[in-house]
Backbone as a chain_set.jsonl record, in Angstrom:
{"seq": "MSWDSVLLTVLAAFGCVTLLLTQMDDVLTRLPRIIRAWRNVREELRGGGDGQREGLRDGNHRDDGDADT", "coords": {"N": [[-54.612, -129.275, 48.87], [-53.042, -128.977, 51.868], [-52.581, -126.807, 54.767], [-50.29, -127.544, 56.057], [-48.611, -128.676, 54.071], [-48.284, -126.434, 52.461], [-46.948, -124.694, 54.198], [-44.594, -126.192, 54.666], [-43.55, -126.187, 52.068], [-43.054, -123.44, 51.671], [-41.158, -122.99, 53.709], [-39.11, -124.712, 52.817], [-38.47, -123.477, 50.395], [-37.502, -120.963, 51.284], [-35.312, -121.902, 52.72], [-33.741, -122.959, 50.65], [-33.216, -120.611, 49.187], [-31.778, -119.175, 51.102], [-29.535, -120.85, 51.39], [-28.495, -120.675, 48.788], [-27.86, -117.909, 48.638], [-25.928, -117.773, 50.663], [-23.907, -119.416, 49.605], [-23.271, -117.977, 47.285], [-22.271, -115.626, 48.433], [-19.982, -116.649, 49.651], [-18.466, -117.49, 47.412], [-18.163, -115.053, 46.029], [-16.689, -113.663, 47.902], [-14.271, -115.01, 47.872], [-13.436, -114.62, 45.288], [-11.684, -112.372, 44.432], [-9.138, -113.289, 45.389], [-8.878, -115.648, 43.935], [-8.789, -114.691, 41.305], [-6.432, -113.148, 41.431], [-4.568, -115.184, 41.956], [-4.824, -116.697, 39.614], [-3.889, -114.851, 37.726], [-1.236, -114.682, 38.569], [-0.375, -117.288, 37.991], [-0.654, -117.321, 35.188], [1.22, -115.337, 34.563], [3.589, -116.542, 35.454], [3.675, -118.731, 33.736], [4.115, -117.478, 31.331], [6.684, -116.706, 31.678], [7.338, -114.515, 33.14], [8.481, -114.275, 35.718], [9.995, -113.667, 38.962], [12.536, -112.992, 38.202], [14.375, -114.821, 38.924], [14.655, -117.081, 37.332], [15.887, -116.076, 34.997], [18.309, -115.221, 36.058], [19.423, -117.65, 36.873], [19.712, -118.873, 34.422], [21.73, -117.376, 33.278], [23.875, -118.159, 34.69], [24.234, -117.048, 37.153], [23.94, -118.02, 40.123], [21.948, -118.31, 43.075], [23.257, -117.499, 46.26], [23.678, -119.963, 48.572], [24.662, -119.927, 51.08], [26.835, -121.549, 51.533], [30.227, -121.333, 51.434], [32.546, -121.709, 48.971], [35.098, -120.903, 48.56]], "CA": [[-53.354, -128.949, 49.494], [-53.304, -128.529, 53.239], [-51.694, -125.754, 55.255], [-48.995, -128.151, 56.407], [-47.768, -128.794, 52.875], [-47.946, -125.074, 52.023], [-45.931, -124.205, 55.115], [-43.344, -126.904, 54.389], [-43.036, -125.707, 50.781], [-42.509, -122.099, 51.888], [-39.933, -123.144, 54.493], [-38.091, -125.31, 51.948], [-38.056, -122.458, 49.428], [-36.654, -120.005, 51.995], [-34.056, -122.59, 53.023], [-32.953, -123.023, 49.408], [-32.766, -119.258, 48.872], [-30.733, -118.852, 52.071], [-28.355, -121.62, 51.013], [-27.964, -120.093, 47.556], [-27.243, -116.622, 48.965], [-24.722, -118.041, 51.435], [-22.89, -119.927, 48.688], [-22.858, -116.869, 46.42], [-21.439, -114.749, 49.248], [-18.695, -117.315, 49.825], [-17.742, -117.446, 46.141], [-17.798, -113.669, 45.734], [-15.649, -113.266, 48.843], [-13.015, -115.626, 47.45], [-13.15, -114.315, 43.885], [-10.468, -111.586, 44.199], [-7.953, -114.124, 45.579], [-8.805, -116.59, 42.825], [-8.347, -113.942, 40.115], [-5.02, -112.823, 41.638], [-3.783, -116.413, 41.8], [-4.837, -117.05, 38.193], [-2.97, -113.929, 37.041], [0.128, -115.098, 38.903], [-0.088, -118.508, 37.227], [-0.446, -116.934, 33.784], [2.481, -114.601, 34.475], [4.677, -117.51, 35.577], [3.721, -119.548, 32.52], [4.697, -116.638, 30.279], [8.084, -116.478, 31.977], [7.518, -113.215, 33.771], [8.655, -114.504, 37.147], [10.677, -112.641, 39.737], [13.885, -112.801, 37.714], [15.237, -115.904, 39.375], [14.929, -117.941, 36.183], [16.863, -115.438, 34.128], [19.582, -115.237, 36.744], [19.957, -118.999, 36.835], [20.096, -119.161, 33.05], [22.981, -116.678, 32.995], [24.931, -118.696, 35.527], [24.268, -116.339, 38.432], [23.148, -118.803, 41.071], [21.769, -117.715, 44.392], [24.174, -117.975, 47.281], [22.929, -120.726, 49.559], [25.31, -119.822, 52.376], [28.056, -122.351, 51.543], [31.346, -120.647, 50.775], [33.454, -122.677, 48.366], [36.437, -120.332, 48.435]], "C": [[-53.652, -128.369, 50.876], [-52.302, -127.446, 53.639], [-50.324, -126.299, 55.622], [-48.08, -128.235, 55.192], [-47.384, -127.419, 52.333], [-46.821, -124.518, 52.891], [-44.587, -124.886, 54.866], [-42.729, -126.455, 53.07], [-42.401, -124.34, 50.92], [-41.203, -122.177, 52.677], [-38.8, -123.729, 53.647], [-37.577, -124.289, 50.936], [-37.143, -121.425, 50.091], [-35.312, -120.628, 52.37], [-33.152, -122.664, 51.803], [-32.413, -121.645, 49.033], [-31.635, -118.85, 49.815], [-29.435, -119.58, 51.737], [-27.703, -121.035, 49.77], [-27.257, -118.761, 47.833], [-25.946, -116.804, 49.757], [-23.596, -118.524, 50.534], [-22.375, -118.822, 47.761], [-21.954, -115.904, 47.183], [-20.05, -115.347, 49.422], [-17.856, -117.241, 48.551], [-17.289, -116.025, 45.829], [-16.734, -113.139, 46.688], [-14.291, -113.801, 48.409], [-12.576, -115.216, 46.045], [-11.907, -113.446, 43.67], [-9.183, -112.395, 44.372], [-7.776, -115.103, 44.43], [-8.3, -115.896, 41.57], [-6.871, -113.594, 40.239], [-4.139, -114.043, 41.43], [-3.723, -116.825, 40.332], [-3.902, -116.135, 37.397], [-1.523, -114.296, 37.333], [0.527, -116.348, 38.123], [0.18, -118.158, 35.777], [0.876, -116.206, 33.601], [3.669, -115.557, 34.565], [4.792, -118.375, 34.321], [4.299, -118.774, 31.343], [6.173, -116.366, 30.511], [8.345, -115.146, 32.617], [7.656, -113.346, 35.268], [9.406, -113.379, 37.816], [12.13, -112.451, 39.322], [14.823, -113.921, 38.111], [15.587, -116.832, 38.212], [16.017, -117.362, 35.298], [18.243, -115.456, 34.761], [20.217, -116.615, 36.715], [20.408, -119.363, 35.428], [21.446, -118.54, 32.713], [24.139, -117.203, 33.831], [25.069, -117.994, 36.861], [23.367, -117.07, 39.416], [23.04, -118.059, 42.389], [22.782, -118.306, 45.364], [23.377, -118.685, 48.349], [23.618, -120.744, 50.917], [26.586, -120.636, 52.476], [29.147, -121.614, 50.768], [32.334, -121.674, 50.265], [34.877, -122.141, 48.302], [37.129, -120.215, 49.759]], "O": [[-54.407, -127.408, 51.022], [-51.313, -127.203, 52.946], [-49.317, -125.599, 55.51], [-46.899, -127.899, 55.28], [-46.285, -127.248, 51.804], [-45.859, -123.943, 52.381], [-43.551, -124.221, 54.858], [-41.507, -126.352, 52.965], [-41.333, -124.09, 50.361], [-40.239, -121.491, 52.337], [-37.657, -123.285, 53.751], [-36.38, -124.243, 50.653], [-36.119, -121.051, 49.519], [-34.285, -119.951, 52.34], [-31.943, -122.458, 51.905], [-31.264, -121.53, 48.605], [-30.65, -118.25, 49.385], [-28.357, -118.989, 51.795], [-26.479, -120.914, 49.712], [-26.168, -118.521, 47.312], [-24.979, -116.072, 49.545], [-22.454, -118.09, 50.681], [-21.177, -118.746, 47.487], [-20.969, -115.415, 46.629], [-19.052, -114.631, 49.349], [-16.66, -116.957, 48.613], [-16.151, -115.816, 45.409], [-15.957, -112.258, 46.318], [-13.275, -113.122, 48.56], [-11.429, -115.457, 45.67], [-11.12, -113.763, 42.779], [-8.238, -112.223, 43.603], [-6.652, -115.36, 43.997], [-7.473, -116.45, 40.846], [-6.125, -113.725, 39.269], [-3.085, -113.952, 40.802], [-2.673, -117.258, 39.856], [-3.203, -116.596, 36.495], [-0.673, -114.228, 36.444], [1.658, -116.444, 37.647], [1.146, -118.65, 35.192], [1.577, -116.421, 32.612], [4.647, -115.401, 33.834], [5.899, -118.708, 33.897], [4.91, -119.365, 30.453], [6.849, -115.845, 29.624], [9.487, -114.688, 32.634], [7.017, -112.607, 36.017], [9.452, -112.262, 37.3], [12.885, -111.799, 40.042], [15.969, -113.951, 37.661], [16.717, -117.315, 38.129], [16.949, -118.06, 34.899], [19.239, -115.682, 34.075], [21.431, -116.732, 36.548], [21.389, -120.089, 35.262], [22.22, -119.114, 31.947], [25.268, -116.733, 33.688], [25.965, -118.333, 37.634], [22.177, -116.772, 39.526], [23.921, -117.286, 42.765], [23.114, -119.488, 45.283], [22.496, -118.09, 48.969], [23.212, -121.488, 51.81], [27.358, -120.44, 53.415], [28.989, -121.315, 49.584], [32.9, -122.434, 51.051], [35.791, -122.909, 48.002], [38.267, -119.752, 49.823]]}, "num_chains": 1, "name": "protein.A"}
């Protein structure tokens, strides 16, 4: 094994480690937003929305600005 192949192996290993650390940093930075979004999805699927569904079910529709009277 020559010094050239040793040097290339070391450089490739450091490049892979750098890439791995960069990707992990990116994922860990986005993780809080992903968890928050997942909780919002679960809450909406359970029916715990902002109350708009319940209001529409009871016949209390939002006023869209058109006055019928």
